[in-house]
C-alpha positions in Angstrom: 0.0 0.0 0.0 1.4 3.4 -1.0 0.3 6.2 1.4 0.8 9.9 0.6 -0.5 13.3 1.5 -1.9 15.9 -0.9 -3.7 19.1 0.0 -3.7 18.1 3.6 -5.4 14.8 3.0 -3.8 11.4 3.4 -4.6 8.9 0.7 -3.8 5.3 -0.1 -3.2 3.4 -3.3 -3.0 -0.4 -3.5 0.0 -1.8 -5.3 -1.4 -5.2 -5.9 -1.4 -8.6 -4.2 1.8 -10.2 -3.0 1.3 -13.2 -5.2 1.2 -11.1 -8.4 3.8 -8.4 -7.7 7.2 -8.9 -6.2 8.4 -6.7 -3.3 11.2 -5.3 -5.5 8.7 -4.2 -8.1 6.4 -2.6 -5.4 9.4 -0.6 -4.1 10.3 0.6 -7.6 6.7 1.7 -8.2 6.5 3.4 -4.8 9.7 5.4 -5.8 8.0 6.5 -9.0 4.9 7.4 -7.1 6.9 9.6 -4.7 8.5 11.3 -7.7 5.2 11.9 -9.4 3.6 13.3 -6.2 6.6 15.7 -5.7 6.0 16.9 -9.3 2.3 17.5 -8.5 1.1 14.6 -10.7 -1.2 11.8 -9.7 0.9 8.9 -8.2 -1.6 6.4 -9.5 -0.2 7.0 -13.0 2.8 4.9 -12.1 0.6 1.9 -11.9 -0.5 2.3 -15.5 3.0 2.9 -16.8 4.2 -0.3 -18.6 7.7 0.3 -17.4 6.6 -0.1 -13.8 5.5 -3.7 -14.2 6.9 -6.8 -16.0 3.4 -8.2 -16.4 2.2 -8.9 -20.0 -1.1 -10.0 -21.3 0.3 -13.5 -21.8 1.6 -13.7 -18.2 -1.8 -12.5 -16.9 -3.6 -15.1 -19.1 -1.3 -17.9 -17.8 -2.0 -16.9 -14.2 -5.7 -16.7 -14.8 -5.7 -20.1 -16.4 -3.7 -21.6 -13.5 -6.1 -20.1 -10.9 -9.2 -21.5 -12.8 -7.9 -24.9 -13.7 -8.7 -26.5 -10.3 -12.4 -25.7 -10.8 -12.7 -27.0 -14.4 -14.3 -30.4 -14.6 -12.8 -31.0 -18.1 -9.0 -31.0 -18.2 -9.3 -30.0 -21.9 -10.5 -26.5 -20.9 -7.0 -25.3 -20.0 -5.6 -26.6 -23.2 -8.4 -24.9 -25.2 -7.7 -21.6 -23.5 -4.0 -21.8 -24.1 -4.4 -22.9 -27.8 -6.9 -20.2 -28.8 -5.0 -17.4 -27.0 -1.7 -18.6 -28.4 -3.1 -18.8 -32.0 -5.1 -15.5 -32.1 -4.3 -13.2 -29.2 -0.6 -13.6 -28.3 0.8 -12.7 -31.7 -0.8 -9.2 -31.4 -1.1 -8.4 -27.6 0.8 -11.2 -25.9 3.9 -9.1 -25.0 1.9 -5.9 -24.3 1.2 -4.7 -20.8 -2.6 -5.1 -20.0 -2.9 -1.3 -19.6 -1.7 -0.8 -23.2 -4.4 -3.0 -24.8 -7.1 -1.0 -26.6 -10.2 -1.6 -28.7 -8.0 -1.3 -31.8 -6.0 -4.3 -30.7 -9.1 -6.4 -29.9 -10.6 -5.6 -33.3 -7.3 -6.6 -35.0 -7.6 -10.0 -33.4 -11.3 -10.6 -34.0 -12.2 -9.0 -37.3 -10.3 -11.4 -39.5 -12.0 -14.5 -38.0 -15.4 -13.1 -36.9 -17.2 -14.1 -40.1 -15.3 -17.2 -41.0 -14.7 -18.8 -37.6 -17.5 -17.2 -35.6 -17.6 -19.7 -32.7 -13.8 -19.6 -32.2 -13.8 -15.8 -32.4 -16.6 -15.7 -29.8 -14.5 -17.8 -27.4 -11.4 -15.8 -28.1 -13.3 -12.6 -27.3 -14.7 -14.1 -24.0 -11.2 -15.2 -23.0 -9.6 -11.9 -23.7 -12.3 -10.2 -21.7 -11.7 -12.5 -18.8 -7.9 -11.9 -18.8 -8.4 -8.1 -18.9 -10.9 -8.3 -16.1 -8.3 -10.3 -14.1 -5.8 -7.6 -14.9 -8.2 -4.9 -13.7 -8.9 -6.7 -10.4 -5.1 -6.9 -9.9 -4.7 -3.2 -10.6 -2.8 -3.7 -13.8 -5.2 -1.7 -15.9 -8.1 0.7 -15.5 -11.1 1.9 -17.5 -13.5 0.0 -19.8 -12.7 -3.5 -20.9 -12.2 -3.3 -24.7 -13.2 -6.9 -25.2 -16.5 -6.6 -23.5 -19.4 -7.3 -25.8 -22.3 -5.3 -24.5 -21.7 -1.6 -24.9 -18.3 -2.0 -26.7 -17.9 -4.6 -29.3 -21.6 -4.9 -30.1 -21.2 -1.4 -31.6 -18.6 -2.5 -34.1 -19.2 -6.2 -34.8 -22.4 -8.0 -35.9 -24.0 -10.4 -33.4 -22.6 -13.9 -33.8 -26.0 -15.4 -34.4 -26.5 -13.2 -37.4 -23.1 -14.1 -38.9 -23.6 -17.8 -39.0 -26.7 -19.9 -38.6 -26.7 -22.3 -35.6 -26.1 -25.9 -36.8 -27.6 -28.6 -34.7 -26.1 -32.1 -34.6 -27.9 -34.3 -37.1 -30.5 -36.5 -35.3 -32.0 -39.7 -36.4 -35.8 -39.3 -36.8 -37.4 -41.0 -33.8 -39.5 -43.2 -36.1 -36.3 -44.8 -37.3 -34.5 -45.3 -34.0 -36.1 -48.7 -33.4 -34.6 -49.9 -36.7 -31.2 -48.7 -35.5 -31.6 -50.6 -32.3 -32.6 -53.7 -34.2 -29.4 -53.6 -36.2 -27.3 -52.9 -33.1 -28.7 -55.9 -31.3 -27.2 -58.1 -34.1 -23.7 -56.9 -33.2 -21.4 -58.2 -30.5 -19.0 -55.3 -30.6 -18.5 -53.4 -27.4 -19.2 -50.1 -29.3 -22.7 -51.5 -30.3 -23.5 -52.5 -26.7 -22.5 -49.0 -25.5 -24.5 -47.3 -28.2 -27.6 -49.3 -27.4 -27.1 -48.4 -23.7 -26.7 -44.7 -24.6 -29.9 -44.7 -26.7 -31.9 -46.4 -24.0 -30.7 -44.1 -21.3 -30.8 -40.9 -23.4 -27.4 -39.9 -22.0 -24.4 -38.2 -23.5 -21.6 -40.1 -25.2 -19.0 -39.4 -22.6 -21.4 -40.4 -19.8 -22.2 -43.8 -21.4 -18.6 -44.5 -22.5 -17.2 -43.8 -19.0 -20.0 -45.6 -17.1 -18.5 -47.5 -14.1 -19.5 -50.6 -12.3 -19.6 -48.9 -9.0 -22.2 -46.4 -10.4 -24.7 -49.2 -11.1 -27.2 -50.5 -8.6 -28.9 -53.5 -10.3 -31.1 -54.3 -7.3 -32.7 -50.8 -7.6 -32.2 -50.5 -11.3 -30.4 -47.2 -11.0 -27.3 -45.7 -12.6 -26.0 -42.8 -10.5 -23.7 -40.6 -12.6 -21.5 -38.4 -10.4 -21.6 -34.7 -10.6 -18.1 -34.4 -12.1 -19.2 -36.3 -15.2 -22.4 -34.4 -15.8 -22.5 -31.2 -17.8 -24.9 -29.5 -15.3 -22.5 -30.3 -12.4 -24.9 -32.2 -10.3 -25.5 -36.0 -9.8 -27.9 -37.5 -12.2 -29.8 -40.7 -11.3 -30.8 -42.7 -14.4 -33.6 -45.2 -14.1 -32.5 -48.4 -15.9 -35.1 -49.9 -18.2 -35.5 -53.7 -18.8 -33.2 -53.8 -21.9 -30.6 -51.5 -20.3 -30.3 -54.0 -17.4 -30.1 -56.9 -19.9 -27.2 -55.2 -21.6 -25.3 -54.7 -18.3 -25.9 -58.3 -17.1 -24.5 -59.6 -20.5 -21.3 -57.6 -20.2 -18.2 -59.4 -19.1 -16.8 -58.0 -15.9 -13.0 -58.0 -15.7 -10.9 -57.7 -12.6 -9.4 -54.3 -12.1 -11.6 -52.9 -14.9 -13.9 -50.2 -13.5 -15.7 -49.3 -16.8 -18.7 -51.1 -18.3 -17.5 -50.5 -21.8 -13.7 -50.6 -21.9 -11.7 -50.5 -25.1 -9.9 -53.5 -26.5 -6.7 -52.4 -24.6 -8.6 -51.8 -21.4 -8.7 -48.0 -21.5 -11.6 -45.6 -22.2 -13.8 -46.4 -25.2 -13.4 -43.5 -27.6 -16.3 -41.7 -29.3 -15.1 -42.8 -32.7 -15.9 -46.4 -31.9 -19.6 -45.5 -31.4 -19.6 -43.4 -34.6 -18.2 -46.4 -36.6 -21.0 -48.6 -35.3 -23.5 -46.0 -36.2 -22.1 -45.3 -39.6 -22.6 -48.9 -40.6 -26.3 -48.4 -40.1 -26.9 -44.6 -40.6 -24.0 -42.6 -41.9 -25.7 -39.1 -41.9 -26.6 -38.8 -38.2 -24.6 -38.3 -35.0 -24.4 -40.2 -31.7 -25.4 -37.1 -29.7 -28.4 -36.6 -31.9 -30.2 -39.6 -30.2 -30.9 -37.3 -27.3 -32.9 -35.1 -29.7 -34.6 -38.1 -31.1 -35.7 -39.1 -27.6 -36.9 -35.6 -26.7 -38.9 -35.3 -29.8 -40.5 -38.7 -29.3 -41.4 -37.9 -25.7 -43.0 -34.6 -26.8 -45.0 -36.0 -29.8 -45.8 -39.5 -28.7 -46.3 -39.4 -24.9 -48.2 -37.3 -22.4 -45.4 -37.0 -19.9 -44.9 -33.5 -18.5 -42.1 -31.4 -19.9 -40.4 -31.3 -16.6 -40.1 -35.1 -16.6 -38.7 -35.2 -20.1 -36.2 -32.4 -19.4 -35.0 -34.1 -16.2 -34.6 -37.3 -18.1 -31.9 -35.5 -20.2 -30.3 -34.0 -17.0 -31.2 -30.5 -18.2 -30.9 -27.8 -15.6 -34.0 -25.7 -15.1 -32.9 -22.2 -15.9 -36.0 -20.6 -14.4 -34.7 -20.0 -10.9 -38.2 -19.4 -9.4 -39.6 -22.6 -10.9 -36.4 -24.5 -9.9 -36.8 -23.3 -6.3 -40.2 -25.0 -6.1 -39.4 -28.1 -8.2 -36.8 -29.7 -6.0 -37.7 -33.3 -6.8 -35.9 -35.2 -9.6 -39.3 -36.9 -10.4 -37.4 -40.2 -10.4 -40.4 -42.5 -10.5 -42.1 -40.6 -13.3 -38.8 -40.8 -15.2 -38.7 -44.5 -14.6 -42.1 -44.8 -16.3 -40.9 -42.6 -19.2 -37.7 -44.6 -19.8 -39.5 -48.0 -19.7 -42.0 -46.6 -22.2 -39.1 -45.5 -24.4 -37.6 -49.0 -24.0 -40.9 -50.7 -25.1 -41.1 -48.3 -28.1 -37.6 -49.2 -29.2 -38.5 -53.0 -29.0 -41.9 -52.9 -30.7 -40.9 -52.2 -34.3 -39.5 -55.2 -36.1 -40.0 -53.9 -39.7 -36.6 -52.7 -40.7 -35.7 -51.0 -43.9 -32.3 -50.2 -45.4 -31.1 -47.4 -43.1 -27.6 -46.7 -44.5 -27.5 -44.6 -47.6 -25.7 -46.1 -50.5 -23.7 -44.0 -52.9 
């Protein structure tokens, strides 16, 4: 803390946290502040002088990523942050002091990729904004954040949604999913078993591929997916239908193998294995699209309430007021829903050619 007196009033200026600024740097800045104060200038200007700090945008970004990494469920997030900032931001502002970065710099980064790589550009903008906010909190810059969207960049760049249309993952029409299941039942490949299990439980690919034996309660017919493997960050109990239980009971259980669906070498089953099984049947749809197939079927072919259908997909209720009153996970209703889905998938035996030829 630098304390000084001007016009008979004592004032204080924070020099930053001890974990971001060395004592030697703080003493050098304090000397500059005393000199500025003696000259009748604002001592705070020393904080915004690039020469008074060795911090750069890149060093700030690296410290921010390190501080956030422990709270990220997916280890890939740190790599994604590093890669996007390395490829797009560092070449232009990486060596600059945070106080030097202006709207012109941010525009120079974003404008070349805003129309052609909109999703990537949006993430780059968000990450630059976060780094500059971090720098502001640590008193390395002041004023408006030039990477902020509302009130700054929205005045000079078109909204992302107007630049590129949202592309949803291709989903198999729910009328054809029973045919897919029929074909999968004829395969003994571990990828086919996992894909059947995924479709029956309406879960995400990573959740099904990484399912563990200690998460399964066959007596209660429940699969409890822990919070760290759920996108919404909270435990999701999946009611297991009749066929889902049959799949589990038919799986070989190896010693020291925690996963239901291990790869041939005993590691994690990769998503490409599920895609290969699916492409042999339907080559124009995606694995994730089966969640959409399930949701559309539930809406058009059943009378289950929307809340039950959304909870079956582990979707978080974004209406805070409604969520405050709806605290139950409606498990028994979801069990009825998933068993109805199971019967639907087993009731259609007329199978047509599903894979396109050409």
